[in-house]
N, C-alpha and C positions, 0 to 999 in steps of 0.2 A: 279657456280652460275652467274650472270655479275652483275658488281660492281653496277647495277640501282632495283634490284631485293632484292641483300642483303638490298642495304637500308633501304625499300621502309618495307621491313622485319622489322627490325633496330624503322622502326616507328611505325610500328604495337605492333610490345612491348613495348613501351615504353609508349605510351595510354594503353597498358593496364593496365600492370605494377605499371604507375607514382601514379590512385585514390589507387594504396594502398599503395605504400611507403608511402602517407596521412597519410590514413591515417591508419594505422601500427605506424605515432610518435608525430604522435594531441595527448597531454593529458589535460588526465584530468585538469578541475581546483576549487577548493570553491572560487574565485576570476572574477568574470563577472560583469552583471548591473541587478544583479537577477530581474525577474516580482517582486512582490509588496508581495504575496503572498507566496514566497518563498528568503527570502531577510536570512532567518533567521536560521540558523542551529543549531534542539536541539543538546541537550553533557547530559550527567548525571554523578553524582559524585557516585559513589557506597561506603560505607561504613560501613559492616556485611549489615545487611539485611535490611536497611534504603540508600535511591536509591531517591537520591533527581533530581528530570529530570530538567534543566532549557530552555524557548525556546519553554515552553506549548501555540501548536495559538489559540487562542480565541473570535476572526473575528467573527463580528453579523455584519451580509449583511440583508445590503436592498435589495439586486440583486447580479447577482451574480461576478458581479462586480462594485460591488459597497456597501462597507461593511466599518466600521471601524478597523483601527488594535487596535490589544490589541494582550499581551501575560503574562504566570505570571511564575512562577516559585513552588512548590512542591516535595515535598518530599510523597514517598511509604512507605509505610511498607509491606515488605515483606512477611514478617510470618500472613499479615493482606490480602491475597492475597487470591482471592476465583471462581472468573471463566471467562473462557475468550469466545467472542464475535465472530463470521466469519461471515463478511460482506458482503454479491457480490451485484453490484451494474448494472446493464447490464445497454449500451448507445443505444444497437438501437431494433426497431419492431424486427429487429431475436437478438439471446438471445446471442452468440457466446460473438462477443467483450465485454471487459465490466471493472470493478475497484469493486478491495476486499482492503480485508487489517485485520486486529486486534486488539479486546478491546475489553482491562481488566479491572475487576473490582473487586475492595476492600471491604472491609468491613464499614463501614456510608454512602453506597452507593454512591462507589467515581467512578466515569470512567475515562478509562482514551483507545485511538483508539492511532495507529502506526499506521500511510501509507507509503508505501512504493512507491516511486511515480517519476516521471522525478521533475528537477530540473530547471522550463521555467526561458530563459531571455525575461526578457520584450520585448513584443512582438512577442514571442513563441508563437505556439500553438502541439497539443500533431500530431505528423504522425509515423506509425509502419515504416514503411519506412526510414526518416530517425532517428529514433532507431536504426535501424541496421550500420548506419555508425559514430559510437559513437557525436552523434550529441547531446547527450544530457548528464549530468550527471547522475546522484543517489543521488536520499536523504529520509530518513528516516524523514518525517511527524508528529512529534510524539505535539500532539489535545483533546480540548475538544469534548468531543461525541458533545456540542451544536456549535462548529463548520464544523465540519466533516461532519459530518452526517442530520443537517439541512443543508447547501446548493444542500447536493446532494435529497433530502425525500421532500426541498422547496423550490429553485431554480432552482437544472435543475434536476426538476419532472420525475426524471429516477425515475423506478422501483426499490425500495429496503429492503433484505433481511437482517435479521439476527438472520441467526442461533446460540445458546451455542452450543457450544462445550463438548463431555464429554471425560475427564480427567481430570487424582489426581489434589490434593495440588500439591503438588511438583511437575508435571510434568505444572501447568501453572507459576509456579515461574519461574522454567528452562527457558520457554519458551520467559519468561516477560525478563529475569535477559540476556536471550539471540541476544534477540533483541534490550533493552536498549545495549551491547556494539557491535551491527551492529554500531547504531549514533552513538557511542563516536567513531567508526572506520573510516567511510564516511566523521566526522568534519579534519580530520588530515592526512587523507588517500581519497582521492574520486575518486571517479571509474564510471566510464560508467554504462547508461543506459542499457539494450538491447533488440531489439522485442523476443528472443527468447531466449538465455539464463541469464540475467535480468529480471525482470517485475518484478510488484507488483504479484504477485501471485508463481514466482517463486522463488520468495525472501523467501514466506511463506514456501514452500512446505521446504524450505532448514532448516528453522527453525523447522517445525515441525519431518521434518525425523528426527531430532535429539532427538525426542526427542518421538516416538511413536514407537511400536515391533514390524510394522508391517507401514514400511518402502513407501511410494507411488511414485513409476515408472514414466517414460516418458506417457505422454498422451494429446491425444493435446484436449483432455480437462482443462491443464495446458493452456495452449499457446489464450487456446479462454478460461475466464475463465468464462466465463458467463452460462458454463456447469458444473464448478470444483467444486459444490455445488455435482454433482450423485458421486465424486468422493468424497470426505467428507460422502456424507451417505454410499453410496459402503462401505468405510476402517472402517464404526461404528465411525463418531468422532463428526458424530452429533449427539445431546440427543436427542431421540425420535424416535420414536417405529413406526411414521406414513410414508407413503410413500412420496418420491423426488413429486410429486403433491399438497400431502397435507399435502406435508413440508410449501415451498414455498409459500403456501395461509396462511396458519397458522403465517410464519416467517416476510411477507414480512411488515414491518411498514412506506408506506406509509400515509395513512389515522389517524396513531396515532400521528405522526409526526408535521401532519397541526393540531390537534385535539390539540398539548397542548406543541404549539411552542414556549411558553414564561412560557409556566408554571415552576418555578425552579427546578420541579422533574425529567426534561424531561424526562434522561435516564430509566427512573424506570415506568415511563408510558409509553418508548415505550415500553417497555415488559412487560405490560397488558395483554397482549392477552394472555399472555402463560398461 
């Protein structure tokens, strides 16, 4: 082989390998110029059954991009946990792309949501392709339902479904605690989001598989989480005997969220159709 050909091959190999080397060397960080709605990382102190959560987001929205910034801290008693709901928010007319989250209910009608998201820097927006190349850090947003649910139903105007999950109190406790521990881990040890292996839904599945007797396997419906309610229903996780179409009709909450947007008992009102 001539010297010229060897040089050309060497250059081509370098062109192919350098991006891969760059990605492998790129490290996640909690120190960037974050978007305003994701500047603060939540964390918690765990003291037996009492869990004190810090930096619970509770923004008051006038539009998707115009809001009052507010956070609060709150102590939850694991012994008083009573429910968990699964929220599905499809983005498009085609159902596939979607966001999912879990929200936990306690006695005295207290609710707290945990949403696995990309942690955006200022000016960034989500791209599934950039999510493959270590462009976004991973974040567990812990928020008031009036924040994360109204943002989706009342301001983004996305169809939003809130499904009651069938699980024992013990399993709900373990699920909540596992997600809290994961949020704490990310505060100290940042990780990258990945469009295939570490998304809102794949992380929820990882948590759920720790408590279920029938682990959820790989499926395109997890990568296209607008269809993930089908898997939840097929696995007996949604607390209903309805068909998928009937369940989607019953548990869509947009109308109730709009109607009771300013109600002090918002979380109760959006569940009144059950």
